[in-house]
N, C-alpha and C positions, 0 to 999 in steps of 0.2 A: 619769836623764832623767825629767822630769815628764810627766804625761799630756798636757799641752798641747803640750810640745815634741815628744812622740811623734807627734802627729797633724799639727802645723803647723810642722814644722821649717824649711820654706822659704817660709812665707807672711809677707809684710811686715806692719808695723803696720796695723791696720784704718784706712782713710782714707775718710771719708764723702764726700769730694770727688773720689774716683777715678771716672772715667766708665765706662760699660759696656764699652767696648772694652778699657780697661786691665784691668778685672776678668776679661774673657774671655781676654785674653792671658796673665794669670797662671794661669788654669785650664788653658789649653793647655799651658803649661810643666809644670805639675804632672801633667797627663795623660801627657805624654811620659815623665816620670820614673817614674810609676806603671807604665806599659807596660814600661819597661826592667826594673824590679824584678819585675814579674809574670813576664816571660820568664825571668829568672834563677831565680825560684822554680819555674817549670815544669820547667826543666832539672834542678833538684835532685829534683823529684818523679819524673821519669823514671828517675833513678839509684836512687831508692827503689824504684821498680817493678822494676828489674833485680834488686835485692837480694831483694825479696819473692818474685820468680819463682824465683830460684836457691835460696832457702831455704824455699820453700813456705809463705810467710807470708800470711795473709789480708789483702786490701786494706783491708777495713773494720775500723778500730780505734776503736771507740766511745769508749773511755777517752781515747785520744789526742785525738780531736776535741773532747771536752768540756773537756779541759785547755787546748787552744789557745783556744777560744772564751771560756772563763772568764778567761784571761789578757788577751785583747783587751778584754773589758769592764772589767777592773780598770784598764787603762791608758788607756782612752778618756775623753775629756771627757764628763761626765755627760749633757750635752745630746745627744750622738751615740752613747751607749752601745749602744742597741738597733740603730741603723742600722749601726754598725761590726760588730756581731755578725752581722747579715744579710750584709754585704759579705764577711766572712771565711768564713762558712758557704758562700756561693756559690763562693768561690775554692776551698775544700776539696772541694766537690762536683765542680767542674771537674777538680781534681787527681785525684780518685778515678776519674773517668771515663777520663782519659788513662791512668792506671795500669792500669786493668782492660783497656783496649784493648791496651796494651803486653804485659801478662801473657798475654792470650788469643790473641795472634798465633800463627798456625799450628795452632790447635786447631780441628778440624772440628766444626761445630755439628750438621749433619744430613747423613746420607748420602742422596742422592737419585738418581733415574734421569731420563733425558730423557723428556719427555712424548711419548707416541706412542699412537695409537688405531688398531690394526689393524682391517681390515674385518670380522673375525669377533668383535670385542669386543661384549660385552653392555651395552646402554645403557638406562637408565630415567629417567623424569621424573615430576614431580608433575602431576596433572590427567588429562585425557582427550584424545582426538584433537581437534585444532582449538584447543588451548590455546596461550597464549603460551609456556608451558614447552616444548611440542612445537616451536614455532618456534625457540626458543633452542637446543634439542637438535639440530635439523637444521642450524642455522647452524654449530655446532661440529663435528658429525659427518657432515654431508651427509645426503642423502635415503636413509636406511637403510630397508630393508623392514620391520624389526621394532624397535619401541620398546616397552618395558614401561611401562605407566602405573600410577601409585599414587595412591590417594585422599587420603592424608595425607602431610604433610612427613616425619614420622617413619618412615613406611613406606619412603621412599627411602633414608634413612640406614641403616635396618636391612638393607635389601637389599644395600647396598654393603658394610657391615661383615660381613655373613654370607657374602658371596661370591656371592650370587645374580645380581648384575650387577657389571660392572667399573667403570662410571661412572654417576653420578646427577646430574641437573640440578634445581636448586631456585632459586627467587627469593630475593634477599637484601635488596634496597633499591629503593624507588621515589622518583623525583625530587619527587613531590608529597607523599607521605605518610611518607617516611622509611624507616627500617630495618624489616624484617619480624622482629620480636623472637623469635617462636617458632623461626625457623630458626637465629638466632644462639645461642639456648639449646641447640639440638640440636648445633650445631658444638662446643660445650663438652662435651656429654654423650657423643658418639660419637667414637671415634678415627679420624677421616677427615681428608683433606687437600684443600684447594682447589688445582686445577691449571690452571683456565682461568676466565675471566670474559667474559661478553658482555653488551652493552647493547642491549636491544631497545626500539624505539619502540612505545609503547602508544597505540592509537587506539580508544577505546571507542565503541560504538554502542548504541542501544536497539533490541532486536529482539523480535518476537513471532510466534506462529503464528496466533493468532486475532484479536488486536486490530487495528483499522484505524487508530487514532490514539492519541496519548498519553493523551487524556482517557478512553479505553476501559479502560485498564489497571487491573486489580484489585490487583496486587502486582508488584514488581520483585525478581527473584532474582539474586544474584551474590555473589562473594567479598567479604568485608568491606573489603579493600583497594580493590577496584574501586568499591564503593559510596562509600567516602570520597573517592576520586579524582573522583567525579561528584556530590559532595554539593550543589553549587550548582544543577545541573540538577534533581536530585531535589527539593530544597526549593522551587525555583521552580514546579514542576509538582505539588507536594504529593502525591508518590508514596509509597505504603507499600512498605517494603523488607524483604526476608527474606535473612538470611545463608545462603550456600550454600558448598559445599566449594571450588568454583573457578568461574571465569567460563564455562569450557567445559561443565562438568557442569550448570551452571545453564541454559545454552542447550539442552543435551540434554533436561533436564527439561521446559522450556517447550515444546519441539517435540512432546513426547508427551502434554502436558496439554490437555484440552478447554477449560479456563477461559481467560479473557483475561489471561494472565500475560505478563510480558516478562522478558528477560534483558539484563544489561549484559555485553557481550562484544566480541570483535573482529569486524570485518565478515567476515573470512575464516571465522570460526567460525559466524557467522549463516548464511552461504551453505552451509556444510557441512551444517548441520542444517535447511536449507530454511526459514529464518525470514525474515519480512519486516522489513526495516530501516526503523524508523519515524523515527529521528533519528541523524545521524552526528556524530562528533567532539564528544561531550558531556562530555569531561573538563574539570575546572575550569581546568587549565593547558594552554595550547596545546602546549607542549613537555613531553610526559609520557613518561618512559621508565623501564624496570625493568632492574636488573642481575640476571643469573642467574649462578650459579657451577656449575662442574663439580667434583664431589667423587669421590675414589677412596680406596682403603685405604692406598696408599703415596704418599709425597711424590714428585711428578713436576714437573720444572721445564723450561720451554721456554728456548731460548737467549736470547730477548729478554725474559724475565720481568723486570718492573720494579716489581712491587707485592708487598708482604709483609703478611700478616695474622697477628696474635698475640692471645692472650687472657691476662690476668693478674689477680691480686688483689694488693693492696698492704697493708702494715701500717697500723695506726692511728696511727703516729708522726706528729708534726707535720711537715708539708712533704714527706711521702713521695711524693705525686703530682708535686710540683714537681721533686724530686730525680730522679725517673724520667724526666721530660721533659727535664731537663738533659742526660741521657745522649745523647738523640737530637740535641740542639742541638750538643753538643760534637763528636759524630761527623759533623756536617754533613748529617744526614738529614732529609728533609722529611716531616712528618706529614701524611697525607691525611685522616685521620678518627680521632676518639677518642669513644667512647661507653660509658656505664656501663649495666650491667644488674644486677638483684637476683640474689643467689646462691640464693634460694629455700630458705633453711635456717632459716626462722622468725625471722629478724632483719633488720636493715637493711643488712647487709654487701653490697657490690657487687663485681662484676668489671668490668674494663675491656677493651674490644675496641679494638685499634689497627690502622690501616692506614698504611703508610709506604712511600715510594719506596726501591727498592733491590733487590739481588740477593744471594742467599746465597753467590755466588761472589766477591763483593766482600769484601776482607779486613776493612774497617771494619764492615760489616754482620755478618759472621760473628763478629767479636770482641764486638760489642754483644749479639748473641743469646746467645752463651755466657755473657756477664756477667749478663744478665737471668735466664737459666735457673739459674745458680749462686746468685744473690742472692735470688730470689723463690721462695717455697714453692709457689706455684700459678701456673705459667707454662706456656703451650703454644703452640707454633708451629702455625699453621693452614695455611700454604702460601705459596709464591712463584709468582706467575703474571702474566700480562699481561691487559689488557682489550681485547677486540675490540668494535667498534661496527658495528651492523647497517647 
């Protein structure tokens, strides 16, 4: 069989006078034949998976893949050689994903316990009294008498990992300014798990103890994220800004200072520290919210958990990211977020953070997670949880 016969065994002589409908009809016929052949191929691949599982053979056979692709390129019409290689590479990636799911069926990825927060559990959060973190904490755990407050994000992670508190609350993402990179770096550094997420509406105001109007203000103090979220207001009023640990600690500072300083914080926080609210709702975006996560030492999963977070690094091989994403598509899982972050090892290597819909109790999800863990040298499960909305 010649290369042309191999690719065009059922295509009639090219006819320049065929109309578009006739051409599309021919394509539809070929698509049907290709689908039938693809399904037969997949049935054979599943039989291969059964053999590999029984005989403990690795799914990934690099030599076999190269052999197949090289053969396809030799047989293909030179005009379509590279395209044919891509097509069959994709088919093989799909086949591997199915094989891995089949082989990993019944393998438990992570032992977890049901999420529960007894009344006597110890809870801590980033910031001080009056902060948005405190509001998120109370939303998850109720109005507890005692909440431990920590000045730095890392202090919360240390407290959880060391057992000083049972649960910690930290912000991870804002709708206006994006992910809080420092927190995601800490998620990789510390062995903790996300077990809850809550979305809190953020309403920034400008508040001061001594200034009577915006024009009186000498400097505005707040967390860098809050300053970014109110950048248009700041620019419009030509205000000098100073980065501070959090919006609430900035309000606390302004309340004790005799200068005409101001803080960008919540109205609730301004009232707590007896500040005058000079301007309300000063965020750039009218709909401004922040996601906070609850972290713990052990993986805890609620019954209705429907969101999974993982972090991974990939090889430098061509198409490694695409092949990884193919696994999710083949498993029918919806990716909610993918973001890269530097590894901070003196080079340009990155790690990827992914959020996707699913539950670890789902067989497809469990099999995919086992596959990723076995295949990638740097892979970690960050948690399976649900998102509450304030």
